[in-house]
C-alpha positions as CSV (number, residue, x, y, z in Angstrom):
1,M,42.8,70.1,88.8
2,K,44.8,71.0,92.0
3,T,45.6,74.5,92.8
4,L,48.8,75.7,94.4
5,R,48.5,77.6,97.5
6,Q,50.3,80.9,97.7
7,F,52.5,81.4,100.6
8,S,54.2,84.5,101.9
9,L,58.0,85.0,101.5
10,K,58.1,87.5,104.4
11,P,59.2,85.1,107.1
12,V,61.9,83.7,104.8
13,L,63.2,87.2,104.0
14,I,63.2,88.2,107.6
15,I,65.3,85.2,108.5
16,I,67.7,85.9,105.7
17,K,68.0,89.5,106.7
18,I,68.7,88.6,110.4
19,N,71.4,86.1,109.5
20,A,73.1,88.5,107.0
21,T,73.5,91.2,109.7
22,C,74.8,89.1,112.5
23,P,78.4,89.6,113.5
24,P,81.0,86.8,113.0
25,P,81.1,84.3,115.9
26,A,83.1,85.5,118.9
27,N,85.5,82.7,118.6
28,D,86.6,84.0,115.2
29,F,87.9,87.1,116.9
30,N,89.5,85.1,119.7
31,T,91.4,82.8,117.5
32,G,92.4,85.3,114.9
33,N,90.7,83.5,112.0
34,Y,90.7,86.7,110.0
35,L,94.5,86.5,109.9
36,K,94.8,82.8,109.0
37,G,95.1,81.7,112.6
38,I,97.4,84.4,113.7
39,T,96.1,87.0,116.1
40,P,96.8,90.7,115.3
41,I,99.3,91.1,118.1
42,A,101.1,87.9,117.1
43,N,101.2,89.1,113.5
44,Q,102.7,92.5,114.6
45,N,105.2,90.7,116.8
46,N,106.2,88.5,113.8
47,V,106.9,91.5,111.7
48,T,108.8,93.1,114.6
49,I,110.9,89.9,115.0
50,I,111.7,89.8,111.3
51,V,113.1,93.4,111.2
52,T,114.8,93.4,114.6
53,E,116.8,90.2,114.4
54,G,120.0,91.0,112.5
55,T,120.6,93.4,109.7
56,L,118.6,93.9,106.6
57,K,119.3,95.3,103.1
58,I,116.9,97.0,100.7
59,T,116.6,94.4,98.0
60,F,114.0,96.2,96.0
61,Y,112.8,99.8,95.8
62,W,110.4,100.9,93.1
63,D,109.7,104.6,93.1
64,S,107.2,106.1,90.7
65,N,107.9,103.7,87.9
66,L,111.6,103.6,88.4
67,N,113.7,100.9,90.0
68,E,115.9,102.8,92.5
69,T,117.3,99.8,94.4
70,I,120.9,100.7,93.4
71,N,120.7,103.9,95.6
72,F,120.6,101.6,98.7
73,D,122.8,98.7,97.7
74,S,125.6,99.6,100.0
75,F,123.5,100.1,103.2
76,N,122.8,97.8,106.0
77,F,119.7,98.5,108.2
78,S,119.3,97.7,111.9
79,F,115.8,98.1,113.3
80,G,116.4,98.3,117.1
81,A,114.6,98.7,120.3
82,N,112.8,101.9,121.1
83,N,112.0,102.3,117.4
84,E,115.6,103.2,116.6
85,L,116.7,102.7,113.0
86,I,120.3,102.7,112.0
87,A,121.7,102.6,108.4
88,T,125.4,101.9,107.9
89,E,127.5,102.2,104.9
90,G,131.1,101.4,105.7
91,T,132.1,103.8,108.5
92,N,129.1,106.1,107.9
93,T,126.1,105.8,110.2
94,Y,122.7,107.4,109.8
95,K,120.0,107.4,112.5
96,G,116.3,107.3,112.0
97,T,113.2,105.8,113.5
98,W,110.7,103.1,112.6
99,S,107.3,102.0,113.9
100,I,104.4,99.6,113.2
101,T,100.9,100.9,113.9
102,D,97.3,99.9,113.3
103,T,95.7,101.9,110.4
104,N,92.0,101.4,111.1
105,G,91.4,100.4,114.7
106,Y,90.7,96.8,113.8
107,I,93.4,94.7,112.2
108,D,91.9,92.0,110.1
109,T,94.7,91.7,107.5
110,L,98.4,92.2,107.4
111,S,98.0,95.3,105.2
112,N,96.2,97.1,108.1
113,F,99.6,97.6,109.7
114,K,101.4,100.8,108.8
115,F,105.2,100.6,108.8
116,D,106.7,104.0,109.2
117,I,110.3,104.9,108.3
118,T,111.9,108.3,109.1
119,F,115.5,109.6,108.3
120,T,116.9,113.1,108.2
121,T,120.1,112.2,106.2
122,P,121.4,111.3,103.7
123,I,119.4,113.2,101.2
124,H,118.4,110.1,99.1
125,F,116.8,108.5,102.2
126,V,114.1,111.0,101.8
127,E,112.7,108.7,99.2
128,I,112.0,105.9,101.7
129,I,110.5,108.2,104.4
130,D,106.9,107.2,104.1
131,D,103.9,105.4,105.6
132,W,104.2,101.9,104.2
133,E,101.6,99.1,104.1
134,I,102.9,95.6,104.8
135,I,101.9,93.4,101.9
136,N,104.0,90.3,102.6
137,E,106.4,88.9,105.1
138,S,108.4,85.8,105.8
139,A,111.2,84.8,108.2
140,S,113.7,86.4,105.8
141,Y,112.0,89.4,104.3
142,I,109.3,92.1,104.5
143,K,107.6,93.7,101.5
144,L,106.0,97.1,101.7
145,R,103.8,99.3,99.5
146,E,103.3,103.0,99.8
147,V,100.0,103.8,101.7
148,I,99.2,106.9,99.7
149,E,99.4,106.5,95.9
150,R,100.2,109.4,93.7
151,N,98.7,109.6,90.2
152,D,98.2,105.8,90.0
153,Q,102.0,105.3,90.7
154,K,102.8,102.9,93.5
155,D,106.0,102.7,95.4
156,F,107.3,99.3,96.7
157,L,110.1,98.6,99.2
158,A,111.5,95.2,100.2
159,F,113.9,94.5,103.0
160,S,115.7,91.1,103.2
161,K,117.9,89.7,105.9
162,N,121.7,89.7,105.2
């Protein structure tokens, strides 16, 4: 009868451990593979281009389990240079600010961008003053989700080009 020789698994485990802790290849960072081929800066620029070219409307606003889109139906939004945000309703004009920032120091997904909106008037615009997370974008829209959730209630906001 032949006997099986025992062998040590230590070398195999050491190799597995070394490979598991190695960082991703440098070319993954250079080509932006974590963003489906789009570098973080290019992705931020894509979002900036979407909102700054032309005017947008709020086509969906979900606030704490209520659809409040109707409160913004008559407004057009212009995201301008120097982070200027202008909302117009007929002859009324309201000024605010907007910005896109990195939330964690390393942008590996679109949701790591924080989209901030600030207005002082009209009063119902207080509802959209928030830190928003970008969850989806295309050439004609941008979809946002509230960064800080309250009691498992999520707020959603969508801007679409006119």
